[in-house]
VEXDRENMAR-991489 format. One record per residue (C-alpha): x, y, z; residue in three letters; residue number from 1. Coordinates in nm, 4 decimals. Layout:
BEGIN
node east->X north->Y up->Z code->ALA pos->NUM
...
//
This chain:
BEGIN
node east->2.4205 north->2.0332 up->1.0754 code->MET pos->1
node east->2.6238 north->1.7539 up->0.9149 code->LYS pos->2
node east->2.4436 north->1.5662 up->0.6377 code->SER pos->3
node east->2.4733 north->1.2330 up->0.8205 code->THR pos->4
node east->2.3154 north->1.3769 up->1.1357 code->THR pos->5
node east->2.0376 north->1.5409 up->0.9378 code->LEU pos->6
node east->1.9729 north->1.2217 up->0.7410 code->ALA pos->7
node east->1.9345 north->1.0258 up->1.0652 code->LYS pos->8
node east->1.7009 north->1.2886 up->1.2041 code->GLU pos->9
node east->1.4839 north->1.2724 up->0.8933 code->ILE pos->10
node east->1.4720 north->0.8941 up->0.8835 code->LEU pos->11
node east->1.3857 north->0.8709 up->1.2500 code->ASN pos->12
node east->1.0685 north->1.0692 up->1.1830 code->LEU pos->13
node east->0.9530 north->0.7557 up->0.9989 code->LEU pos->14
node east->1.0100 north->0.5187 up->1.2928 code->LEU pos->15
node east->0.6660 north->0.5532 up->1.4579 code->PRO pos->16
node east->0.4967 north->0.4669 up->1.1286 code->HIS pos->17
node east->0.6963 north->0.1645 up->1.0162 code->ARG pos->18
node east->0.5019 north->-0.1441 up->0.9091 code->ARG pos->19
node east->0.7127 north->-0.4424 up->1.0157 code->LEU pos->20
node east->0.6667 north->-0.8146 up->0.9849 code->LEU pos->21
node east->0.5321 north->-0.9541 up->1.3151 code->PRO pos->22
node east->0.8643 north->-1.1293 up->1.3816 code->SER pos->23
node east->1.0464 north->-0.7931 up->1.3649 code->ASP pos->24
node east->0.8093 north->-0.5742 up->1.5653 code->GLU pos->25
node east->1.0288 north->-0.5902 up->1.8765 code->MET pos->26
node east->1.3421 north->-0.4783 up->1.6934 code->SER pos->27
node east->1.5243 north->-0.1760 up->1.8417 code->PRO pos->28
node east->1.3985 north->0.1657 up->1.7356 code->THR pos->29
node east->1.6607 north->0.4024 up->1.8742 code->ASP pos->30
node east->1.8288 north->0.6662 up->1.6616 code->SER pos->31
node east->2.1440 north->0.4562 up->1.6197 code->CYS pos->32
node east->1.9627 north->0.1395 up->1.5129 code->SER pos->33
node east->2.1152 north->-0.0424 up->1.2159 code->PRO pos->34
node east->1.8014 north->-0.0124 up->0.9983 code->TRP pos->35
node east->1.9316 north->0.3318 up->0.9035 code->LEU pos->36
node east->2.2260 north->0.1826 up->0.7153 code->ILE pos->37
node east->2.0044 north->0.0755 up->0.4253 code->ASN pos->38
node east->1.8619 north->0.4245 up->0.3775 code->HIS pos->39
node east->2.1051 north->0.6836 up->0.5059 code->ILE pos->40
node east->2.3246 north->0.6989 up->0.1955 code->GLN pos->41
node east->2.0273 north->0.7588 up->-0.0331 code->LYS pos->42
node east->1.8985 north->1.0279 up->0.2004 code->THR pos->43
node east->2.2371 north->1.1975 up->0.2078 code->MET pos->44
node east->2.2489 north->1.1945 up->-0.1738 code->PHE pos->45
node east->1.9614 north->1.4443 up->-0.1797 code->PHE pos->46
node east->2.0755 north->1.6434 up->0.1235 code->ILE pos->47
node east->2.4210 north->1.7059 up->-0.0195 code->GLU pos->48
node east->2.2626 north->1.8441 up->-0.3367 code->GLN pos->49
node east->2.0062 north->2.0438 up->-0.1363 code->GLU pos->50
node east->1.7249 north->1.8757 up->-0.3303 code->LYS pos->51
node east->1.3914 north->1.7399 up->-0.2069 code->PRO pos->52
node east->1.4321 north->1.3850 up->-0.0758 code->ILE pos->53
node east->1.2483 north->1.1553 up->-0.3146 code->HIS pos->54
node east->1.0394 north->0.8600 up->-0.1977 code->PHE pos->55
node east->0.8479 north->0.6244 up->-0.4252 code->VAL pos->56
node east->0.5436 north->0.4359 up->-0.3002 code->LEU pos->57
node east->0.3855 north->0.1604 up->-0.5111 code->PRO pos->58
node east->0.0286 north->0.1891 up->-0.3844 code->ALA pos->59
node east->-0.3247 north->0.3201 up->-0.4441 code->PHE pos->60
node east->-0.4002 north->0.0671 up->-0.7216 code->PRO pos->61
node east->-0.7817 north->0.0385 up->-0.7205 code->ALA pos->62
node east->-1.0517 north->-0.0776 up->-0.4825 code->LYS pos->63
node east->-1.1000 north->-0.4479 up->-0.4208 code->SER pos->64
node east->-1.3989 north->-0.5834 up->-0.6156 code->PRO pos->65
node east->-1.5202 north->-0.7575 up->-0.2982 code->ASN pos->66
node east->-1.8325 north->-0.5794 up->-0.1595 code->PRO pos->67
node east->-1.7749 north->-0.7431 up->0.1800 code->GLU pos->68
node east->-1.4532 north->-0.5416 up->0.2139 code->LYS pos->69
node east->-1.5129 north->-0.2011 up->0.0559 code->VAL pos->70
node east->-1.7836 north->0.0576 up->-0.0102 code->LEU pos->71
node east->-1.7393 north->0.0750 up->-0.3873 code->GLY pos->72
node east->-1.4818 north->0.1187 up->-0.6640 code->PHE pos->73
node east->-1.3917 north->0.4827 up->-0.5886 code->LEU pos->74
node east->-1.1626 north->0.6222 up->-0.3157 code->PRO pos->75
node east->-1.3229 north->0.7120 up->0.0164 code->ASP pos->76
node east->-1.2210 north->0.8375 up->0.3596 code->MET pos->77
node east->-0.9484 north->0.5732 up->0.3905 code->GLY pos->78
node east->-0.7621 north->0.7066 up->0.0884 code->GLU pos->79
node east->-0.8156 north->1.0674 up->0.1942 code->LYS pos->80
node east->-0.6728 north->1.0117 up->0.5427 code->ILE pos->81
node east->-0.3786 north->0.8178 up->0.3979 code->SER pos->82
node east->-0.2936 north->1.0947 up->0.1517 code->LEU pos->83
node east->-0.3260 north->1.3558 up->0.4261 code->LYS pos->84
node east->-0.0861 north->1.1504 up->0.6374 code->PHE pos->85
node east->0.1717 north->1.1343 up->0.3577 code->LEU pos->86
node east->0.1489 north->1.5103 up->0.3060 code->GLN pos->87
node east->0.1814 north->1.5758 up->0.6799 code->SER pos->88
node east->0.4899 north->1.3541 up->0.6922 code->LEU pos->89
node east->0.6431 north->1.5633 up->0.4139 code->CYS pos->90
node east->0.5620 north->1.8803 up->0.6085 code->GLU pos->91
node east->0.7264 north->1.7428 up->0.9236 code->GLN pos->92
node east->1.0449 north->1.6730 up->0.7298 code->ILE pos->93
node east->1.0302 north->2.0169 up->0.5675 code->ARG pos->94
node east->1.0479 north->2.1711 up->0.9172 code->GLU pos->95
node east->1.3986 north->2.0322 up->0.9649 code->ILE pos->96
node east->1.5063 north->2.0168 up->0.5993 code->TYR pos->97
node east->1.3955 north->2.3154 up->0.3912 code->ALA pos->98
node east->1.4023 north->2.1526 up->0.0439 code->PRO pos->99
node east->1.1474 north->1.9053 up->0.1793 code->GLY pos->100
node east->1.0292 north->1.5786 up->0.0311 code->VAL pos->101
node east->0.8580 north->1.4550 up->-0.2835 code->GLN pos->102
node east->0.6549 north->1.1325 up->-0.2702 code->ILE pos->103
node east->0.5736 north->0.9722 up->-0.6029 code->THR pos->104
node east->0.2827 north->0.7300 up->-0.5770 code->ILE pos->105
node east->0.3537 north->0.4608 up->-0.8344 code->CYS pos->106
node east->0.0000 north->0.3381 up->-0.8872 code->SER pos->107
node east->0.0145 north->-0.0324 up->-0.9675 code->ASP pos->108
node east->-0.3545 north->-0.1007 up->-1.0276 code->GLY pos->109
node east->-0.3123 north->-0.1237 up->-1.4031 code->ARG pos->110
node east->-0.0300 north->-0.3751 up->-1.3630 code->VAL pos->111
node east->-0.2446 north->-0.6612 up->-1.2322 code->PHE pos->112
node east->-0.6069 north->-0.5456 up->-1.2515 code->SER pos->113
node east->-0.7060 north->-0.8376 up->-1.4750 code->ASP pos->114
node east->-0.5760 north->-1.0873 up->-1.2171 code->LEU pos->115
node east->-0.7753 north->-0.9365 up->-0.9298 code->VAL pos->116
node east->-1.1031 north->-0.8928 up->-1.1221 code->CYS pos->117
node east->-1.0898 north->-0.5141 up->-1.1440 code->VAL pos->118
node east->-1.2086 north->-0.3517 up->-1.4672 code->GLU pos->119
node east->-0.9609 north->-0.1168 up->-1.6336 code->ASP pos->120
node east->-1.2220 north->0.1598 up->-1.6413 code->GLU pos->121
node east->-1.2489 north->0.1307 up->-1.2617 code->ASN pos->122
node east->-0.8711 north->0.1655 up->-1.2333 code->VAL pos->123
node east->-0.8945 north->0.4809 up->-1.4446 code->THR pos->124
node east->-1.1814 north->0.6239 up->-1.2371 code->ALA pos->125
node east->-1.0037 north->0.5418 up->-0.9096 code->TYR pos->126
node east->-0.6823 north->0.7104 up->-1.0263 code->GLY pos->127
node east->-0.8698 north->1.0193 up->-1.1417 code->ARG pos->128
node east->-1.0317 north->1.0511 up->-0.7972 code->GLU pos->129
node east->-0.6956 north->1.0099 up->-0.6229 code->ILE pos->130
node east->-0.5654 north->1.3031 up->-0.8265 code->GLN pos->131
node east->-0.8692 north->1.5073 up->-0.7238 code->GLU pos->132
node east->-0.8142 north->1.4305 up->-0.3548 code->ILE pos->133
node east->-0.4482 north->1.5332 up->-0.3846 code->ILE pos->134
node east->-0.5617 north->1.8643 up->-0.5337 code->HIS pos->135
node east->-0.8421 north->1.9078 up->-0.2788 code->GLU pos->136
node east->-0.6184 north->1.8639 up->0.0274 code->ILE pos->137
node east->-0.3358 north->2.0728 up->-0.1200 code->GLY pos->138
node east->-0.0866 north->1.7857 up->-0.1175 code->ALA pos->139
node east->0.1864 north->1.9669 up->-0.3090 code->ASP pos->140
node east->0.4494 north->1.7089 up->-0.2111 code->SER pos->141
node east->0.2703 north->1.4153 up->-0.3789 code->ILE pos->142
node east->0.2553 north->1.3202 up->-0.7452 code->ASP pos->143
node east->0.1435 north->1.0145 up->-0.9428 code->ILE pos->144
node east->0.3231 north->0.7783 up->-1.1806 code->PHE pos->145
node east->0.1579 north->0.4856 up->-1.3581 code->ASN pos->146
node east->0.1999 north->0.2319 up->-1.6369 code->LEU pos->147
node east->0.0666 north->0.4686 up->-1.9021 code->GLU pos->148
node east->0.3565 north->0.7050 up->-1.8328 code->ASP pos->149
node east->0.5988 north->0.4416 up->-1.9633 code->VAL pos->150
node east->0.4211 north->0.2485 up->-2.2374 code->PHE pos->151
node east->0.2398 north->0.4602 up->-2.4907 code->ARG pos->152
node east->0.0421 north->0.3698 up->-2.8026 code->ASN pos->153
node east->-0.0520 north->0.0325 up->-2.6514 code->MET pos->154
node east->-0.3707 north->-0.1089 up->-2.5052 code->ASN pos->155
node east->-0.3670 north->-0.2068 up->-2.1388 code->PHE pos->156
node east->-0.3091 north->-0.5796 up->-2.2002 code->ASP pos->157
node east->-0.0115 north->-0.4964 up->-2.4211 code->GLN pos->158
node east->0.1288 north->-0.2672 up->-2.1506 code->MET pos->159
node east->0.1060 north->-0.5442 up->-1.8930 code->ARG pos->160
node east->0.2749 north->-0.7992 up->-2.1176 code->GLN pos->161
node east->0.5506 north->-0.5546 up->-2.2105 code->GLU pos->162
node east->0.6193 north->-0.4864 up->-1.8423 code->ALA pos->163
node east->0.6485 north->-0.8601 up->-1.7676 code->ILE pos->164
node east->0.8741 north->-0.9239 up->-2.0663 code->GLN pos->165
node east->1.1081 north->-0.6346 up->-1.9906 code->ARG pos->166
node east->1.1150 north->-0.6403 up->-1.6119 code->TYR pos->167
node east->0.9667 north->-0.9679 up->-1.4877 code->GLY pos->168
node east->1.1199 north->-1.2949 up->-1.3726 code->GLU pos->169
node east->0.9954 north->-1.6437 up->-1.4453 code->SER pos->170
node east->0.7178 north->-1.7998 up->-1.2415 code->LEU pos->171
node east->0.9463 north->-2.0982 up->-1.1775 code->GLU pos->172
node east->1.2002 north->-1.8703 up->-1.0138 code->SER pos->173
node east->0.9291 north->-1.7130 up->-0.7998 code->LEU pos->174
node east->0.7993 north->-2.0504 up->-0.6859 code->ARG pos->175
node east->1.1488 north->-2.1531 up->-0.5823 code->SER pos->176
node east->1.1964 north->-1.8290 up->-0.3922 code->ASN pos->177
node east->0.8659 north->-1.8666 up->-0.2068 code->VAL pos->178
node east->0.9575 north->-2.2247 up->-0.1170 code->LYS pos->179
node east->1.3019 north->-2.1378 up->0.0174 code->ASN pos->180
node east->1.2682 north->-1.7848 up->0.1606 code->ASP pos->181
node east->1.0393 north->-1.7260 up->0.4600 code->HIS pos->182
node east->0.9964 north->-1.3542 up->0.3817 code->ILE pos->183
node east->0.8899 north->-1.4282 up->0.0241 code->ALA pos->184
node east->0.6581 north->-1.6943 up->0.1659 code->ARG pos->185
node east->0.4919 north->-1.4446 up->0.3999 code->GLN pos->186
node east->0.4295 north->-1.2086 up->0.1074 code->LEU pos->187
node east->0.2858 north->-1.4939 up->-0.0990 code->PHE pos->188
node east->0.0593 north->-1.6010 up->0.1881 code->ASN pos->189
node east->-0.0675 north->-1.2464 up->0.2364 code->GLY pos->190
node east->-0.1510 north->-1.1976 up->-0.1321 code->ILE pos->191
node east->-0.3011 north->-1.5463 up->-0.1574 code->HIS pos->192
node east->-0.5279 north->-1.4680 up->0.1377 code->ARG pos->193
node east->-0.6509 north->-1.1451 up->-0.0261 code->PHE pos->194
node east->-0.7257 north->-1.3270 up->-0.3499 code->LEU pos->195
node east->-0.9074 north->-1.6151 up->-0.1817 code->VAL pos->196
node east->-1.1246 north->-1.3741 up->0.0171 code->GLU pos->197
node east->-1.2276 north->-1.1910 up->-0.2980 code->ASP pos->198
node east->-1.2723 north->-1.4892 up->-0.5289 code->TYR pos->199
node east->-1.4912 north->-1.6756 up->-0.2762 code->LEU pos->200
node east->-1.7333 north->-1.3826 up->-0.2864 code->VAL pos->201
node east->-1.7066 north->-1.3188 up->-0.6609 code->LEU pos->202
node east->-1.7433 north->-1.6873 up->-0.7548 code->TYR pos->203
node east->-1.9769 north->-1.8372 up->-0.4921 code->PRO pos->204
node east->-2.0489 north->-2.1481 up->-0.7022 code->SER pos->205
node east->-1.6870 north->-2.2655 up->-0.6682 code->LYS pos->206
node east->-1.5750 north->-2.4725 up->-0.3698 code->SER pos->207
node east->-1.3302 north->-2.3231 up->-0.1208 code->ARG pos->208
node east->-1.0626 north->-2.5796 up->-0.2146 code->ASN pos->209
node east->-1.0978 north->-2.5014 up->-0.5842 code->LYS pos->210
node east->-1.0710 north->-2.1279 up->-0.5188 code->VAL pos->211
node east->-0.7656 north->-2.1739 up->-0.2959 code->LYS pos->212
node east->-0.5888 north->-2.3815 up->-0.5603 code->ASN pos->213
node east->-0.6719 north->-2.1410 up->-0.8435 code->GLU pos->214
node east->-0.5605 north->-1.8431 up->-0.6361 code->CYS pos->215
node east->-0.2179 north->-1.9972 up->-0.5774 code->LYS pos->216
node east->-0.1365 north->-1.9573 up->-0.9464 code->ASP pos->217
node east->-0.2880 north->-1.6085 up->-0.9462 code->LEU pos->218
node east->-0.0842 north->-1.5080 up->-0.6401 code->ALA pos->219
node east->0.2395 north->-1.6011 up->-0.8178 code->TYR pos->220
node east->0.1344 north->-1.3947 up->-1.1193 code->GLN pos->221
node east->0.0457 north->-1.0965 up->-0.8967 code->VAL pos->222
node east->0.3888 north->-1.1160 up->-0.7334 code->ILE pos->223
node east->0.5570 north->-1.1547 up->-1.0742 code->GLN pos->224
node east->0.3901 north->-0.8395 up->-1.2019 code->ARG pos->225
node east->0.4380 north->-0.6520 up->-0.8756 code->SER pos->226
node east->0.8107 north->-0.7300 up->-0.8836 code->ASN pos->227
node east->0.8266 north->-0.6295 up->-1.2505 code->ALA pos->228
node east->0.6622 north->-0.2993 up->-1.1567 code->TRP pos->229
node east->0.9144 north->-0.2564 up->-0.8763 code->GLY pos->230
node east->1.2015 north->-0.3125 up->-1.1193 code->ASN pos->231
node east->1.0498 north->-0.0653 up->-1.3652 code->LEU pos->232
node east->1.0082 north->0.1933 up->-1.0882 code->VAL pos->233
node east->1.3672 north->0.1386 up->-0.9751 code->ALA pos->234
node east->1.4861 north->0.2034 up->-1.3306 code->GLU pos->235
node east->1.2761 north->0.5181 up->-1.3605 code->GLN pos->236
node east->1.3751 north->0.6535 up->-1.0158 code->PHE pos->237
node east->1.7176 north->0.5031 up->-0.9388 code->PRO pos->238
node east->1.8033 north->0.7365 up->-0.6500 code->TYR pos->239
node east->1.4693 north->0.7349 up->-0.4691 code->ALA pos->240
node east->1.4033 north->0.5737 up->-0.1333 code->LEU pos->241
node east->1.1374 north->0.3040 up->-0.1450 code->ARG pos->242
node east->0.8254 north->0.2968 up->0.0723 code->PHE pos->243
node east->0.6020 north->-0.0108 up->0.0837 code->SER pos->244
node east->0.2463 north->-0.0656 up->0.2069 code->ILE pos->245
node east->0.3360 north->-0.4284 up->0.2932 code->HIS pos->246
node east->0.4998 north->-0.5271 up->0.6228 code->PRO pos->247
node east->0.8758 north->-0.5434 up->0.5760 code->GLN pos->248
node east->1.1674 north->-0.7096 up->0.7568 code->PRO pos->249
node east->1.3538 north->-0.4866 up->1.0005 code->TYR pos->250
node east->1.6579 north->-0.4519 up->0.7717 code->HIS pos->251
node east->1.4684 north->-0.4333 up->0.4411 code->SER pos->252
node east->1.5675 north->-0.1952 up->0.1631 code->GLU pos->253
node east->1.1978 north->-0.1042 up->0.1532 code->LYS pos->254
node east->1.0431 north->0.1007 up->0.4326 code->ILE pos->255
node east->0.7069 north->-0.0480 up->0.5230 code->GLY pos->256
node east->0.4741 north->0.2317 up->0.6300 code->ILE pos->257
node east->0.1370 north->0.2645 up->0.8009 code->HIS pos->258
node east->-0.0693 north->0.5515 up->0.6623 code->MET pos->259
node east->-0.3787 north->0.4883 up->0.8765 code->ILE pos->260
node east->-0.4693 north->0.2630 up->1.1714 code->LYS pos->261
node east->-0.5531 north->-0.0910 up->1.0629 code->THR pos->262
node east->-0.7043 north->-0.3979 up->1.2258 code->SER pos->263
node east->-0.4149 north->-0.6101 up->1.0917 code->ASP pos->264
node east->-0.0652 north->-0.5592 up->0.9512 code->GLN pos->265
node east->-0.1782 north->-0.6067 up->0.5907 code->TRP pos->266
node east->-0.4693 north->-0.3632 up->0.5899 code->GLY pos->267
node east->-0.4936 north->-0.0959 up->0.3199 code->THR pos->268
node east->-0.7669 north->0.1504 up->0.2196 code->PRO pos->269
node east->-0.8259 north->-0.0381 up->-0.1043 code->TRP pos->270
node east->-0.9048 north->-0.3648 up->0.0778 code->HIS pos->271
node east->-1.1135 north->-0.2143 up->0.3573 code->ASN pos->272
node east->-1.3692 north->0.0417 up->0.4600 code->ALA pos->273
node east->-1.3057 north->0.3080 up->0.7245 code->THR pos->274
node east->-1.4757 north->0.3424 up->1.0630 code->VAL pos->275
node east->-1.4633 north->0.6347 up->1.3101 code->PHE pos->276
node east->-1.5324 north->0.5468 up->1.6732 code->ASP pos->277
node east->-1.5314 north->0.8998 up->1.8135 code->GLY pos->278
node east->-1.1568 north->0.8882 up->1.8779 code->LYS pos->279
node east->-0.9837 north->0.7716 up->1.5618 code->GLU pos->280
node east->-1.0330 north->0.6332 up->1.2120 code->TYR pos->281
node east->-0.9463 north->0.2694 up->1.1462 code->ARG pos->282
node east->-0.9554 north->0.0351 up->0.8500 code->LEU pos->283
node east->-1.1661 north->-0.2785 up->0.8782 code->MET pos->284
node east->-1.3622 north->-0.4988 up->0.6426 code->LYS pos->285
node east->-1.6993 north->-0.3512 up->0.5547 code->ARG pos->286
node east->-1.8846 north->-0.6618 up->0.6742 code->SER pos->287
node east->-1.7114 north->-0.6431 up->1.0133 code->GLN pos->288
node east->-1.7960 north->-0.2762 up->1.0555 code->ILE pos->289
node east->-2.1603 north->-0.3324 up->0.9658 code->GLU pos->290
node east->-2.1817 north->-0.6245 up->1.2101 code->SER pos->291
node east->-2.1123 north->-0.3719 up->1.4897 code->MET pos->292
node east->-2.4088 north->-0.1565 up->1.3888 code->GLY pos->293
node east->-2.2058 north->0.1379 up->1.2577 code->ALA pos->294
node east->-2.3791 north->0.4139 up->1.0633 code->LEU pos->295
node east->-2.2783 north->0.4881 up->0.7053 code->LEU pos->296
node east->-2.1736 north->0.8463 up->0.6296 code->VAL pos->297
node east->-2.1985 north->1.0006 up->0.2817 code->TYR pos->298
node east->-1.9810 north->1.2792 up->0.1409 code->GLU pos->299
node east->-2.0543 north->1.4467 up->-0.1919 code->LYS pos->300
node east->-2.3366 north->1.1983 up->-0.2454 code->GLY pos->301
node east->-2.1091 north->0.8915 up->-0.2130 code->ARG pos->302
node east->-2.0452 north->0.6461 up->0.0727 code->PRO pos->303
node east->-1.7417 north->0.7712 up->0.2637 code->SER pos->304
node east->-1.7000 north->0.5912 up->0.5973 code->HIS pos->305
node east->-1.8799 north->0.4549 up->0.9016 code->TYR pos->306
node east->-1.9318 north->0.5984 up->1.2493 code->VAL pos->307
node east->-1.9634 north->0.3907 up->1.5663 code->LEU pos->308
node east->-2.1634 north->0.5124 up->1.8629 code->SER pos->309
node east->-1.8906 north->0.3967 up->2.1042 code->ARG pos->310
node east->-1.5099 north->0.3769 up->2.1054 code->PRO pos->311
node east->-1.3718 north->0.0646 up->1.9439 code->LEU pos->312
node east->-1.2027 north->-0.1687 up->2.1922 code->GLN pos->313
node east->-0.9090 north->-0.4004 up->2.1287 code->VAL pos->314
node east->-1.1352 north->-0.6884 up->2.2323 code->SER pos->315
node east->-1.3714 north->-0.5953 up->1.9460 code->ASP pos->316
node east->-1.0927 north->-0.6385 up->1.6908 code->ILE pos->317
node east->-0.9793 north->-0.9707 up->1.8391 code->TYR pos->318
node east->-1.3307 north->-1.1121 up->1.8445 code->SER pos->319
node east->-1.3922 north->-1.0090 up->1.4835 code->LEU pos->320
node east->-1.0616 north->-1.1607 up->1.3720 code->GLN pos->321
node east->-1.1469 north->-1.4872 up->1.5470 code->GLU pos->322
node east->-1.4907 north->-1.4918 up->1.3835 code->ALA pos->323
node east->-1.3313 north->-1.4457 up->1.0414 code->ALA pos->324
//
């Protein structure tokens, strides 16, 4: 099989799982669609050398500190299902391309933990548990990369500042980009919403307007550090294809990917709890799940996920979103 044909076949295995911006969800998804152009050359680079195709995924940072969203600061069923999905995707590709795939999770929790009110020791504990899950499920195609792998003999604050200085852009430049680019604006709005949701719960004495204004500055800093991390990752892994857990434009150089069913396009295991309705697992806010009377399930003595006594309907999700 020619390398171009094989590369297309591999990339098209990703199509059902793409996480697109709402404006791009109706874009064509056939095997000749132009989205392949951004990724086919990188895929062929590995195929022609008969090496595992390398993907990087900035993700699995740490749990949100908001108890209305999550069950605690350690990984739970949402992370386990997501990691199982990534491993299964690698195994699907291995069936048509023997060298297979390697996914490097570039854990970005350390990069902006101080901005999102997550303690560094919780980032460490979360990362340790992610490694244990990878070992437990036999995910031999997944490894982990984090800030400590680059900056040594520094404390965490020094690591963060070094990353910004070496790889970051100015906040003024970011503000201009958000103002003038609708895609950058959608990312800003999504991160701002996450921050506002968490800070309203963590700082109940502050007014909503005050929290919203404070979180604007924080959102720019989160994006600054996230972009710096992306630049660092690109330098470390220059030939890798780039996954993203955020919705992406149809023609993006990043491949937005769904690892587990979500109640909205921005949902991740670290901002939600997981509910099983007898048919499938889905991510939703903890408070929403509990409002439906779901039962909490424990695994290894820790909260893992919820179970509903009836299948979840689309109308349930819409009504909960409207209530929020």
